[in-house]
Every structure is written in structure tokens, then in C-alpha cells.
C-alpha positions as CSV (number, residue, x, y, z in Angstrom):
1,X,226.5,214.4,-20.3
2,X,226.1,211.7,-22.9
3,X,223.1,209.4,-22.5
4,X,223.6,205.6,-22.7
5,X,222.3,203.9,-25.9
6,X,219.1,201.6,-25.7
7,X,221.4,198.7,-26.0
8,X,223.3,199.7,-22.8
9,X,220.2,200.8,-21.1
10,X,218.5,197.4,-21.8
11,X,221.7,195.5,-20.5
12,X,221.7,197.5,-17.3
13,X,218.2,196.9,-16.5
14,X,218.6,193.2,-17.3
15,X,221.6,192.9,-15.0
16,X,220.0,195.0,-12.3
17,X,216.9,192.8,-12.2
18,X,218.6,189.6,-12.6
19,X,220.8,190.4,-9.5
20,X,217.9,191.3,-7.5
21,X,216.2,188.3,-8.6
22,X,219.3,186.2,-7.6
23,X,219.5,188.0,-4.2
24,X,215.9,187.2,-3.6
25,X,216.2,183.5,-4.4
26,X,219.4,183.3,-2.2
27,X,217.8,185.1,0.7
28,X,214.6,182.9,0.4
29,X,217.0,179.9,0.4
30,X,219.0,181.0,3.5
31,X,215.8,182.1,5.4
32,X,214.2,178.6,4.6
33,X,217.5,176.7,5.5
34,X,217.6,178.7,8.8
35,X,214.2,177.9,9.6
36,X,214.7,174.2,9.0
37,X,217.9,174.2,10.7
38,X,216.5,176.0,13.7
39,X,213.7,173.3,13.8
40,X,216.1,170.6,13.7
41,X,218.5,172.2,16.2
42,X,215.5,172.8,18.6
43,X,214.3,169.1,18.0
44,X,217.7,167.6,18.7
45,X,218.0,169.7,21.9
46,X,214.5,168.6,23.1
47,X,215.4,165.1,22.2
48,X,218.8,165.1,24.0
49,X,217.3,166.5,27.1
50,X,214.4,164.1,27.1
51,X,216.8,161.1,26.6
52,X,219.0,162.2,29.5
53,X,216.1,162.4,31.8
54,X,216.1,158.5,31.6
55,X,219.4,158.6,33.2
56,X,218.4,160.8,36.3
57,X,216.2,159.2,38.8
58,X,215.1,160.0,42.5
59,X,214.5,156.8,44.6
60,X,213.8,156.8,48.4
61,X,214.8,160.5,48.4
62,X,218.2,160.0,46.8
63,X,219.3,161.6,43.5
64,X,220.7,158.8,41.3
65,X,222.5,159.6,38.0
66,X,223.7,156.8,35.7
67,X,227.3,156.7,35.3
68,X,227.1,156.3,31.5
69,X,225.2,159.5,31.3
70,X,226.5,161.7,28.2
71,X,226.6,165.4,29.1
72,X,227.6,166.5,25.6
73,X,226.2,165.2,22.3
74,X,226.0,166.8,18.8
75,X,226.7,170.2,20.1
76,X,224.2,169.9,22.9
77,X,225.3,170.4,26.6
78,X,223.4,168.5,29.2
79,X,223.5,169.8,32.8
80,X,221.6,168.5,35.9
81,X,220.8,171.1,38.5
82,X,219.6,170.9,42.1
83,X,218.1,173.6,44.3
84,X,220.0,177.0,44.1
85,X,221.4,176.5,40.6
86,X,223.7,173.8,42.0
87,X,225.2,171.8,39.1
88,X,225.3,168.2,39.8
89,X,226.7,167.1,36.5
90,X,227.7,168.6,33.2
91,X,229.1,171.9,32.2
92,X,227.9,175.0,30.4
93,X,229.3,176.1,26.9
94,X,232.0,178.7,26.9
95,X,230.8,182.0,27.1
96,X,227.6,181.4,29.2
97,X,227.9,182.9,32.6
98,X,224.8,184.4,33.5
99,X,222.2,182.4,35.6
100,X,219.5,181.6,33.3
101,X,215.8,181.1,35.0
102,X,214.2,177.7,34.6
103,X,211.1,177.1,32.5
104,X,210.1,173.7,32.0
105,X,209.1,172.2,28.5
106,X,209.9,175.3,26.6
107,X,212.8,176.2,23.9
108,X,213.8,179.8,24.3
109,X,216.6,181.8,22.9
110,X,219.0,183.3,25.5
111,X,222.0,185.9,24.9
112,X,225.3,186.0,26.9
113,X,228.5,187.6,26.1
114,X,227.4,188.5,22.7
115,X,226.6,184.9,21.8
116,X,223.1,183.3,21.5
117,X,222.0,180.0,22.8
118,X,218.9,177.7,22.7
119,X,217.9,176.5,26.2
120,X,215.5,173.7,27.1
121,X,214.7,172.4,30.9
122,X,212.9,169.7,32.1
123,X,211.6,169.4,35.4
124,X,212.0,166.2,37.6
125,X,210.0,166.5,40.9
126,X,209.4,164.1,43.8
127,X,207.7,164.5,47.1
128,X,210.7,163.3,49.1
129,X,213.3,165.2,47.4
130,X,214.0,169.0,46.1
131,X,213.0,169.7,42.6
132,X,215.6,168.5,39.9
133,X,216.3,170.5,36.5
134,X,217.8,168.7,33.4
135,X,218.9,171.5,31.2
136,X,220.0,171.4,27.5
137,X,222.1,174.1,26.2
138,X,223.2,174.3,22.6
139,X,224.5,177.3,20.2
140,X,222.1,179.4,18.1
141,X,224.9,180.4,15.6
142,X,223.5,178.5,12.6
143,X,226.9,179.0,10.7
144,X,228.5,176.9,13.2
145,X,225.7,174.6,14.0
146,X,225.6,173.9,10.2
147,X,228.9,174.6,8.0
148,X,226.9,174.2,4.9
149,X,225.3,177.6,5.5
150,X,228.6,179.3,6.0
151,X,230.0,177.3,2.7
152,X,226.8,178.7,0.8
153,X,227.5,182.2,1.9
154,X,231.1,182.1,0.9
155,X,230.1,180.5,-2.6
156,X,227.6,183.2,-3.1
157,X,230.0,186.1,-2.4
158,X,232.2,184.5,-4.9
159,X,229.8,183.5,-7.6
160,X,228.0,186.8,-7.5
161,X,230.5,189.0,-9.3
162,X,231.0,186.4,-11.8
163,X,227.2,185.9,-12.4
164,X,227.2,189.9,-12.8
165,X,230.0,190.0,-15.4
166,X,228.2,186.9,-17.2
167,X,224.8,188.5,-17.1
168,X,226.2,191.8,-18.5
169,X,228.3,190.2,-21.3
170,X,225.3,187.8,-22.3
171,X,222.8,190.6,-22.0
172,X,224.8,193.1,-24.1
173,X,225.4,190.2,-26.8
174,X,221.7,189.5,-26.8
175,X,220.4,193.1,-27.1
176,X,223.0,193.8,-29.7
177,X,222.0,191.0,-31.8
178,X,218.3,191.8,-31.2
179,X,218.7,195.5,-32.2
180,X,220.7,194.6,-35.3
181,X,217.7,195.3,-37.6
182,X,217.4,198.8,-36.1
183,X,221.1,199.5,-36.9
184,X,220.5,198.3,-40.3
185,X,217.4,200.4,-40.8
186,X,219.5,203.5,-39.5
187,X,222.3,202.6,-41.9
188,X,220.1,202.3,-44.7
189,X,218.4,205.6,-44.1
190,X,221.8,207.3,-43.9
191,X,222.8,205.8,-47.1
192,X,219.7,206.9,-48.9
193,X,220.1,210.3,-47.5
194,X,223.7,210.6,-48.6
195,X,223.3,209.2,-52.1
196,X,219.5,210.0,-52.9
197,X,219.3,206.4,-54.1
198,X,216.0,205.0,-53.3
199,X,217.0,201.6,-54.6
200,X,218.9,200.8,-51.3
201,X,217.2,198.1,-49.1
202,X,217.5,197.1,-45.6
203,X,217.4,193.3,-46.8
204,X,217.3,191.1,-43.5
205,X,218.2,187.5,-44.3
206,X,215.5,185.3,-42.6
207,X,218.1,182.5,-42.3
208,X,220.2,184.8,-39.9
209,X,217.3,186.9,-38.3
210,X,214.5,185.5,-36.7
211,X,210.9,186.8,-37.9
212,X,210.3,188.8,-34.7
213,X,208.8,192.2,-34.5
214,X,212.0,194.1,-35.5
215,X,212.3,191.9,-38.5
216,X,208.7,192.7,-39.5
217,X,209.4,196.5,-39.0
218,X,212.5,196.1,-41.3
219,X,210.4,194.4,-43.8
220,X,207.8,196.9,-43.7
221,X,210.3,199.8,-44.4
222,X,211.5,197.7,-47.2
223,X,208.0,197.6,-48.7
224,X,207.5,201.3,-47.9
225,X,210.8,202.1,-49.8
226,X,209.5,199.9,-52.9
227,X,206.2,201.9,-52.9
228,X,208.1,205.2,-52.6
229,X,210.7,204.3,-55.4
230,X,207.6,203.5,-57.6
231,X,205.9,206.5,-56.9
232,X,209.0,208.6,-57.6
233,X,209.8,206.9,-60.8
234,X,206.3,207.1,-61.9
235,X,206.2,210.7,-60.9
236,X,209.4,211.3,-62.7
237,X,208.0,209.4,-66.0
238,X,204.8,211.3,-65.6
239,X,206.5,214.6,-65.8
240,X,208.9,213.7,-68.6
241,X,205.8,212.4,-70.7
242,X,203.5,215.2,-69.8
243,X,206.3,217.7,-70.8
244,X,206.7,215.6,-74.1
245,X,203.2,215.5,-74.8
246,X,202.5,219.2,-74.2
247,X,205.5,220.3,-76.0
248,X,204.4,219.3,-79.3
249,X,201.1,221.3,-79.4
250,X,202.7,224.2,-78.0
251,X,205.5,224.1,-80.6
252,X,202.7,223.9,-83.3
253,X,200.8,226.9,-81.8
254,X,203.9,229.0,-81.5
255,X,205.0,228.2,-85.1
256,X,201.5,228.9,-86.5
257,X,201.4,232.2,-84.5
258,X,204.6,233.4,-86.0
259,X,203.5,232.4,-89.5
260,X,200.3,234.1,-89.1
261,X,201.9,237.2,-87.8
262,X,204.8,237.5,-90.3
263,X,204.2,235.5,-93.5
264,X,200.3,235.2,-93.8
265,X,199.6,237.3,-97.0
266,X,195.9,237.0,-97.0
267,X,193.0,236.3,-94.5
268,X,192.6,232.7,-95.8
269,X,196.4,231.9,-94.8
270,X,195.6,233.3,-91.4
271,X,192.4,231.5,-90.9
272,X,194.3,228.1,-91.8
273,X,196.8,229.0,-89.2
274,X,194.1,229.8,-86.7
275,X,192.3,226.6,-87.3
276,X,195.6,224.5,-86.5
277,X,196.1,226.6,-83.4
278,X,192.5,225.9,-82.3
279,X,192.9,222.0,-83.0
280,X,196.0,222.0,-81.1
281,X,194.5,224.0,-78.2
282,X,191.6,221.4,-78.0
283,X,194.2,218.9,-77.9
284,X,196.0,220.5,-75.1
285,X,192.8,221.2,-73.1
286,X,191.7,217.5,-73.4
287,X,195.1,216.4,-72.3
288,X,195.0,218.8,-69.3
289,X,191.6,217.8,-68.4
290,X,192.4,214.1,-68.4
291,X,195.6,214.7,-66.3
292,X,193.7,216.8,-63.7
293,X,191.1,214.0,-63.5
294,X,193.8,211.3,-62.8
295,X,195.6,213.7,-60.4
296,X,192.3,214.0,-58.3
297,X,191.9,210.2,-58.7
298,X,195.5,209.8,-57.2
299,X,194.6,212.3,-54.4
300,X,191.3,210.6,-53.8
301,X,189.4,213.9,-54.2
302,X,187.5,212.8,-57.4
303,X,183.8,213.2,-56.9
304,X,181.6,210.5,-58.6
305,X,177.9,211.2,-59.1
306,X,176.1,207.7,-59.0
307,X,172.6,207.4,-60.2
308,X,170.7,204.3,-61.4
309,X,170.7,204.5,-65.1
310,X,170.1,202.4,-68.3
311,X,173.6,201.2,-69.0
312,X,172.4,199.3,-72.2
313,X,171.3,202.7,-73.6
314,X,174.4,204.5,-72.8
315,X,176.5,201.7,-74.3
316,X,174.4,201.7,-77.6
317,X,174.6,205.4,-77.8
318,X,178.2,205.7,-77.4
319,X,178.8,202.8,-80.1
320,X,176.4,204.6,-82.5
321,X,178.2,207.9,-82.0
322,X,181.6,206.4,-82.8
323,X,180.4,204.7,-86.1
324,X,181.0,207.7,-88.1
325,X,184.5,208.0,-87.0
326,X,185.1,204.3,-87.4
327,X,183.5,204.4,-91.0
328,X,186.3,206.6,-92.0
329,X,188.6,203.7,-91.8
330,X,186.0,201.3,-93.2
331,X,185.6,199.6,-89.6
332,X,182.1,198.4,-88.6
333,X,180.9,198.7,-85.1
334,X,178.8,195.6,-84.1
335,X,176.4,195.7,-80.9
336,X,175.3,192.9,-79.0
337,X,173.7,194.7,-76.0
338,X,171.1,193.3,-73.6
339,X,168.5,195.9,-73.5
340,X,167.2,197.5,-70.1
341,X,170.1,196.6,-67.8
342,X,170.1,199.2,-65.0
343,X,173.1,199.7,-62.7
344,X,174.1,202.5,-60.5
345,X,177.0,204.3,-62.3
346,X,178.3,207.8,-62.9
347,X,177.0,208.5,-66.3
348,X,179.6,210.8,-67.8
349,X,182.6,208.5,-66.6
350,X,180.5,205.3,-67.7
351,X,180.3,206.9,-71.3
352,X,184.2,207.6,-70.9
353,X,184.9,204.0,-70.8
354,X,183.2,203.1,-74.1
355,X,184.5,206.3,-75.8
356,X,188.1,205.4,-74.9
357,X,187.9,201.6,-75.6
358,X,186.0,202.2,-79.0
359,X,188.4,204.9,-80.0
360,X,191.4,202.7,-79.1
361,X,189.9,199.9,-81.2
362,X,189.4,202.4,-84.2
363,X,193.0,203.9,-83.8
364,X,194.8,200.2,-83.6
365,X,192.1,198.7,-86.1
366,X,192.5,197.2,-89.3
367,X,191.0,198.8,-92.6
368,X,187.7,197.0,-93.2
369,X,187.8,195.4,-89.5
370,X,185.1,195.4,-86.9
371,X,184.6,196.4,-83.4
372,X,182.0,194.4,-81.4
373,X,180.6,196.1,-78.2
374,X,178.7,193.5,-76.0
375,X,176.7,194.2,-72.8
376,X,174.7,191.7,-70.6
377,X,173.5,191.1,-67.0
378,X,175.0,187.9,-65.1
379,X,173.9,187.4,-61.6
380,X,174.6,190.8,-59.8
381,X,177.2,192.0,-62.3
382,X,177.2,193.8,-65.5
383,X,179.5,192.2,-67.9
384,X,180.5,194.1,-71.0
385,X,183.2,193.5,-73.6
386,X,184.9,195.7,-76.5
387,X,186.5,193.3,-79.0
388,X,188.3,194.4,-82.3
389,X,190.4,192.4,-84.9
390,X,193.0,195.0,-85.0
391,X,196.9,194.7,-84.9
392,X,196.9,193.2,-81.2
393,X,199.3,193.5,-78.3
394,X,202.3,191.6,-77.8
395,X,202.5,189.7,-74.7
396,X,205.5,191.8,-73.3
397,X,203.4,195.1,-73.7
398,X,200.0,193.7,-72.5
399,X,201.0,194.4,-68.7
400,X,202.1,198.1,-69.5
401,X,198.8,199.2,-71.3
402,X,197.5,200.6,-68.3
403,X,200.6,202.9,-67.6
404,X,200.1,206.4,-68.3
405,X,201.3,207.9,-71.6
406,X,202.3,204.3,-72.7
407,X,201.3,203.5,-76.5
408,X,201.9,200.2,-77.8
409,X,204.0,200.8,-81.2
410,X,202.4,203.9,-82.1
411,X,204.0,203.8,-85.5
412,X,201.6,201.1,-86.5
413,X,198.6,203.2,-85.5
414,X,196.7,205.9,-87.3
415,X,195.6,209.0,-85.5
416,X,197.0,210.6,-82.5
417,X,196.6,210.0,-78.7
418,X,198.2,210.8,-75.3
419,X,198.2,207.3,-73.9
420,X,196.1,208.2,-70.9
421,X,193.1,206.7,-72.4
422,X,193.2,203.1,-70.9
423,X,194.7,204.5,-67.5
424,X,191.6,206.5,-67.3
425,X,189.5,203.6,-68.2
426,X,191.0,201.5,-65.4
427,X,190.6,204.0,-62.7
428,X,187.0,204.6,-63.9
429,X,186.3,200.9,-63.5
430,X,187.9,200.7,-60.2
431,X,186.2,203.7,-58.9
432,X,183.0,201.9,-59.8
433,X,184.0,198.7,-57.7
434,X,184.7,196.7,-60.8
435,X,187.4,195.1,-62.8
436,X,188.8,195.2,-66.3
437,X,191.1,192.7,-68.0
438,X,192.6,192.7,-71.4
439,X,193.6,189.7,-73.5
440,X,195.2,190.0,-77.2
441,X,196.8,188.0,-79.8
442,X,199.3,189.9,-82.0
443,X,197.9,190.3,-85.6
444,X,194.3,188.9,-84.7
445,X,192.9,191.6,-82.2
446,X,192.2,192.7,-78.6
447,X,189.5,191.9,-76.1
448,X,188.7,194.0,-73.1
449,X,186.3,192.6,-70.5
450,X,184.6,194.8,-68.0
451,X,182.9,193.5,-64.9
452,X,180.9,196.1,-62.8
453,X,178.5,195.4,-59.8
454,X,174.7,196.1,-60.6
455,X,173.8,197.7,-57.1
456,X,177.0,198.8,-55.4
457,X,175.5,202.2,-54.5
458,X,171.9,201.1,-54.1
459,X,173.0,198.7,-51.2
460,X,174.9,201.7,-49.6
461,X,171.9,203.8,-49.8
462,X,169.5,201.0,-48.7
463,X,171.7,200.5,-45.7
464,X,171.6,204.1,-44.8
465,X,167.8,204.2,-45.1
466,X,167.5,201.4,-42.9
467,X,169.7,203.0,-40.2
468,X,167.7,206.2,-40.5
469,X,164.5,204.1,-40.0
470,X,165.8,202.3,-36.9
471,X,166.8,205.7,-35.4
472,X,163.1,206.9,-35.9
């Protein structure tokens, strides 16, 4: 058996509980009305009997009843009884045949012939005359006593089916409108599955759909699809770029091997081919190492070994080591480093920041230019800059320099590179809890600014020591 949809089930529950609620309200209304009517009927009955008692008198042992005594008023029958249930005046309502015992001052319900009546008796006694009873009888059938109740019952029986129909249609429309984002989500997922196109979006219009939980769900799905699309595109680009970068050294290695095996006529020629193979192998090894480190960073498995070291010495040492490489292009390295600045960093990765940035400055620098390395302490931060007067970066290229394998106009630079250096620098800085920015003017140079916390890891260790001391 096919199950009902959520929309249908919600509508059924909505209609069911609405009917229950309406019926409860109507029953409560009828019950309250009946109680009020009962109270009014009994009050009218008592008042009619008490009023009629004024027309019944016993004087000098003689029963006197006024000629203008009313024996029926507003549904109340008034009777005057003498001894042995003898009716002096008045008549019983149709259907009352049995003899009803007298009880003075008490309204009670009696049944006769399948009908119910209210009865109220009042005793008039005199020493010189037998007891006289004034009795009032009125119907207990509230529908007949008050036609409004009967009218309400008829209207309820007529209106209930219409109410059910309206509730069902209204509930179905409301739930259909409320679940529209869910249908859009399902439809979008089916389209993506069929077309393999991650650019599809749910795209709910806030002007048509209120910002409720389902709208937020759809918006969350769209943001998730944005991230998935970006990830897949980056993965695709990464695979293409990695294949391209690895293909060149592999081709060179294969060509040199074939040359050494088939055409080398002397040991010197074979050694030259081996030198080329070794250089290309080192290039591949470095590229694979960088890719492996970035992959670990993406997976969150990269392990950093923080220690408190003199970052001034590290920056100064790397700048000196790169001076020989810079001198080949007649580029000078200037150092403006505040001494004895200590911070908690991973020493190897911290060195990699300056190696990559200075190498980048050499690669894109001008002949006879300069690279300036600065480092200083500001409050609880280490602020460092690597500045060059090279070819610069255009505004449209500047946001892309952090992308993997992206190289800014490599035809204008010297040397070779994989385009992973700045990506790695950005990750290293982020892993240290810092930030890095770049600003550049084409033809005038580029400036990289790094901000790292001084005591990021120390604070964590101090907190752990405090917790251990408190446990002790």
C-alpha cells in the first residue's frame, strides 16, 4: 500500500485536530448553554409557583383561589392540590400520568412516558384546613424549552461538513506552499544527479518565500553546493596543473635516459645526461614534497612542532643564505630586523616563509634591484615584511597569487617555479594563527606583510599548566 506524502499526512492531522477542537468547543458551548437554560427554567418554575401561592389563601377553614389566577405561563403548568391528590385547579402537561410525591421547596426532575419534567411544590398549611399544595410542572426538554439550542444543533450539523472541506483545502494549500522549498531541493538534486552539473542552485526568492526554517535549509544547501563546486573545480584544476608540472621533468628524464643509452659516445656525455636527470629528479622531489604537505594541510593532518625560538635570527639567517642567489642577478638583500624577537613557531616552516618570499622576489625582481626584509615586535604580534622593486603584480592578478600553480606572467620572469610557493606561505601563516597580505604596483614592486602572534602556543601551554596545577 502506497504511503501518504508528508503534505497529505500533515493536512489530515491538521483537519483531524481542527475537527476535534471545533467539536470540543461546540460541546462546551452546548453544555454551558444547557446549564444556564436549566438554571433559568428552574428559576422561572420556582418564581411562577411562588407567585401563584399569593392567589391561594385559607380563611376561616375555607380554601379561596383568586379567579384571575393563571394556571399556565411561559411553559409552566400551575396546579393546586388538596388531600388525596385532588386537583382543585390547573391541569398537567400532556404525557404526565403518574402520581408524583410531594416535596416542598425542592426542584426535581421526574420522568413519565419517556419525557422529562421539572417539578416544584410549595406547601400551604393551616390548623383549620387540610394541607394544600401548589405545584409547578414544566418540560425538561431543553430543545423545546429554548428553540435556539435546536437551531444551533442544526447549524452545527450543516456547517461541520463545510468546515471540514474548507479546513482540508486550506491545510493542503498551506502545507503545499510551506513544503515548496523541499520540492525545489529534491528537484535540484535530481537535476544535478542527471546532468552532473554542480552549478545548479535551488535559488529561492526571498520576496516569494518567507525566511523560515525551510528557506534557511535551502540557502544552506546552496552554500554547500557553492563549496562543493569550488572544491571540485579546484581539484580538477589541481590535477591538471600537477600533471602539467610533472610531465615536463618526466619528459626531460626520459629523453636524457634515451640519449645516454643510445647516443652518448663518451662518459662525459653520459654524465651530462645524468646531471640533467638528477636536476629534474630534484625538481620533481621538491614538487611532490610541497604537494604532499599541502594535501596534509587540506586534510588537517599536518603536524606542526611549535617551540619558542629567536625569529629575528631565523629571518636574518635566511636572508643571508639567499644573498648569493640574489647576487647572480645583481639584486641586493637589505635587512632591517629587530634583534632578539622571540615567538612560538615551527622553525622549519617559519624558515620556509622567508625562503619562498625572497625566492619569489628574486625570480620577479629587476636586475640591480633590491629585496628588503623587515621584522619587528608590535604589542603581542610579530610584524614582518618582504619588499622588492620588481615587476609588480597587476590588480586583476593580485587576488589569484595565493592559488596553487598560479604564476603571474611567467614569461616576464627568470628561473622556474611550480606556482606553489605563495600557496604554501599562506597556509603556514594561517597555521600559525597569523595573516598575510600583499599589495603591489605594476612596474614598481610588491610588498608582503606578515602578522604572527608572539605567544599563541605559550598561552595554550600556560592554560594547560594551570589546569594541571588546579587538579593537584
